[in-house]
C-alpha positions as CSV (number, residue, x, y, z in Angstrom):
1,M,106.3,108.0,103.2
2,P,104.8,104.5,103.4
3,N,105.2,101.9,100.7
4,G,102.3,99.9,99.4
5,A,100.7,98.3,96.3
6,M,97.7,99.5,94.2
7,L,95.0,97.0,95.1
8,W,92.9,98.2,92.2
9,F,92.6,101.4,90.1
10,D,89.4,102.2,88.1
11,D,90.3,104.6,85.2
12,R,86.6,105.4,84.5
13,A,85.9,106.4,88.1
14,G,89.2,108.0,88.6
15,E,89.7,106.2,92.0
16,G,91.4,103.3,93.5
17,R,92.6,101.5,96.6
18,I,96.1,101.1,98.0
19,V,97.1,98.3,100.5
20,A,100.0,98.7,102.9
21,S,100.8,96.7,106.0
22,G,97.4,95.1,105.9
23,R,95.5,98.4,105.8
24,Q,93.6,99.9,102.8
25,Y,93.7,103.5,101.7
26,P,91.3,105.1,99.2
27,V,93.0,107.2,96.5
28,H,91.8,109.6,93.9
29,E,93.2,110.1,90.4
30,R,94.3,113.7,91.1
31,D,96.6,112.4,93.8
32,V,98.3,109.6,91.7
33,E,101.0,110.1,89.1
34,P,100.0,108.5,85.8
35,R,102.7,105.8,86.0
36,A,101.2,104.5,89.3
37,R,97.6,104.3,88.0
38,A,97.7,100.5,87.5
39,T,96.4,97.6,89.5
40,G,99.4,96.0,91.2
41,A,101.7,99.0,90.9
42,R,104.2,99.4,93.8
43,V,104.0,102.9,95.2
44,H,105.1,105.4,97.8
45,F,102.4,107.6,99.3
46,D,101.5,110.0,102.1
47,V,98.4,109.8,104.3
48,K,95.9,112.6,104.8
49,R,92.5,112.5,106.6
50,V,89.6,113.3,104.3
51,D,86.2,113.4,106.0
52,G,87.8,111.6,108.8
53,V,89.1,108.8,106.6
54,P,92.8,108.1,106.1
55,T,93.4,108.6,102.4
56,A,96.5,108.1,100.2
57,V,97.9,111.3,98.6
58,R,101.0,112.2,96.7
59,V,101.2,108.7,95.3
60,Q,104.3,107.9,93.2
61,S,105.4,104.6,91.6
62,R,108.4,102.7,93.0
63,P,111.2,101.1,90.8
64,G,110.1,97.7,89.5
65,T,106.4,98.6,89.4
66,R,104.3,97.2,86.5
67,T,102.8,99.9,84.4
68,T,100.3,98.1,82.3
69,T,97.5,95.7,83.2
70,R,98.9,93.3,80.7
71,Q,101.8,92.6,83.0
72,R,100.8,89.8,85.4
73,R,103.9,89.9,87.6
74,F,106.5,92.4,88.5
75,G,110.0,92.3,90.1
76,D,113.6,91.8,88.9
77,L,115.6,89.0,87.5
78,T,117.0,87.8,90.8
79,G,116.9,84.0,90.8
80,A,116.4,83.7,87.0
81,A,118.1,80.8,85.3
82,R,119.9,83.0,82.8
83,P,119.3,86.7,83.7
84,E,121.4,87.9,80.8
85,E,118.9,86.6,78.3
86,K,116.1,88.9,77.3
87,G,112.6,87.6,77.0
88,R,113.0,85.2,79.8
89,A,110.4,85.4,82.6
90,A,111.7,86.7,85.9
91,R,111.1,84.6,89.0
92,T,109.0,86.7,91.3
93,H,106.3,86.2,93.9
94,Q,102.9,87.3,92.9
95,H,101.2,89.6,95.5
96,G,98.4,87.6,97.0
97,D,96.6,90.7,98.4
98,I,95.9,92.3,95.0
99,D,92.4,90.7,94.3
100,P,89.7,91.5,96.8
101,L,88.1,88.4,98.2
102,Y,84.5,89.1,97.0
103,S,85.3,90.8,93.7
104,G,82.5,89.9,91.4
105,Q,80.5,88.2,94.1
106,P,78.2,90.8,95.7
107,V,75.6,88.2,96.9
108,A,78.4,86.2,98.6
109,L,79.6,89.4,100.3
110,V,76.1,90.2,101.6
111,R,75.7,86.7,102.9
112,H,79.0,87.2,104.8
113,W,77.6,90.5,106.1
114,I,74.4,88.7,107.3
115,A,76.4,86.1,109.2
116,A,78.7,88.7,110.8
117,A,75.7,90.9,111.7
118,D,73.8,88.0,113.2
119,S,76.8,87.1,115.4
120,G,77.7,90.7,116.2
121,H,81.3,89.9,115.3
122,M,82.7,93.3,114.5
123,D,86.2,92.0,113.4
124,S,84.4,90.0,110.6
125,L,82.0,92.8,109.7
126,L,84.2,95.9,109.4
127,P,86.6,94.6,106.7
128,L,83.7,94.1,104.4
129,Y,83.4,97.9,104.2
130,A,85.7,100.0,102.0
131,P,87.8,102.3,104.1
132,D,85.8,105.3,102.7
133,A,82.4,103.6,102.7
134,V,79.3,105.7,103.5
135,L,76.4,104.4,105.6
136,H,73.2,106.4,104.9
137,T,70.6,106.5,107.7
138,P,67.5,108.5,108.3
139,T,69.4,110.6,110.8
140,G,72.5,111.3,108.7
141,D,75.5,109.8,106.9
142,H,78.4,108.0,108.5
143,H,81.7,108.1,106.7
144,G,84.5,105.6,107.1
145,R,84.9,102.4,109.2
146,V,85.3,104.2,112.5
147,A,82.0,106.1,112.2
148,I,80.2,103.0,110.7
149,R,81.4,100.9,113.6
150,A,80.0,103.4,116.2
151,F,76.7,103.4,114.4
152,L,76.4,99.7,114.1
153,L,77.1,99.1,117.8
154,D,74.2,101.4,118.7
155,S,71.8,100.7,115.8
156,G,70.2,97.4,116.4
157,L,71.5,96.1,113.1
158,L,73.7,93.6,114.8
159,T,70.8,91.3,115.8
160,R,69.5,88.0,114.4
161,G,66.6,87.9,112.0
162,W,68.2,89.1,108.7
163,S,67.0,87.2,105.7
164,A,69.6,84.9,104.2
165,R,68.2,85.5,100.7
166,P,69.8,88.8,99.4
167,I,68.7,89.8,96.0
168,S,70.6,91.6,93.3
169,A,69.2,95.0,92.3
170,P,70.1,97.7,89.7
171,E,73.5,99.4,89.9
172,G,75.1,96.6,91.9
173,V,73.0,97.0,95.0
174,S,72.0,94.0,97.0
175,A,69.3,94.0,99.6
176,V,68.3,92.0,102.7
177,R,65.2,92.3,104.8
178,T,64.5,91.3,108.4
179,T,61.9,88.6,108.9
180,D,61.3,87.3,112.5
181,A,62.8,90.3,114.3
182,P,61.2,93.0,116.3
183,D,61.9,95.5,113.5
184,A,60.6,93.1,110.8
185,G,60.6,94.9,107.4
186,R,63.8,96.9,108.1
187,T,66.0,96.9,105.0
188,A,69.7,97.1,104.5
189,R,70.7,97.9,100.9
190,F,74.2,97.8,99.6
191,R,76.3,99.1,96.7
192,I,79.2,96.8,96.2
193,A,82.3,97.9,94.4
194,H,85.6,96.0,93.9
195,G,84.6,93.3,96.5
196,Q,83.7,95.6,99.3
197,I,80.7,97.6,100.6
198,A,81.0,101.1,99.1
199,E,77.6,102.4,100.3
200,Q,74.9,101.1,102.6
201,W,71.4,102.4,103.2
202,D,69.6,101.6,106.5
203,E,65.9,101.9,105.8
204,P,63.2,101.4,108.6
205,A,60.2,99.3,107.9
206,R,57.5,100.9,106.0
207,D,54.3,101.5,107.9
208,T,51.7,99.3,106.1
209,S,49.0,99.5,108.7
210,P,45.5,100.8,107.6
211,R,44.7,104.4,108.2
């Protein structure tokens, strides 16, 4: 049963993300005990494949976890100046992997996607996708990073020519459009959630030639 930390948990959506040993696992409310449904909570969990994506299940809190978003740190009183005194702040280390890099910055994330796509650097591109991200294409949907990687390598998306001017659109979707590329007009639209790509739509150029 691996140990990890709740990277984030969205009460309204009933879903979250756990990070453990540098990997992220999506999690759903039904698989998390109430005490563990807090960003930063330290947890035990099992892993199960859902639609081919490793997903956290049977998530339980570990001793010392924080149980409210008002708590900014968690730990014990080890190293405290006077641990017998109540109300003194414990000396702990904050978990640096709790906040996603691009949280609240969808345009910056898309700019990073553009740079990685232009260079074809898959190691920079794949971490931008949530573990359970879905890439929608005219020929079908691709679930999870493994399937998305296979599609990207064979799709022609990893080529230069993407516009560096992504625009924000309704519902947190950003868009880029190719310019001086053979497939000029092709569009990649994104839904960004919690600093990662949750969904992407690959849309071919529209035929604007006169009939």
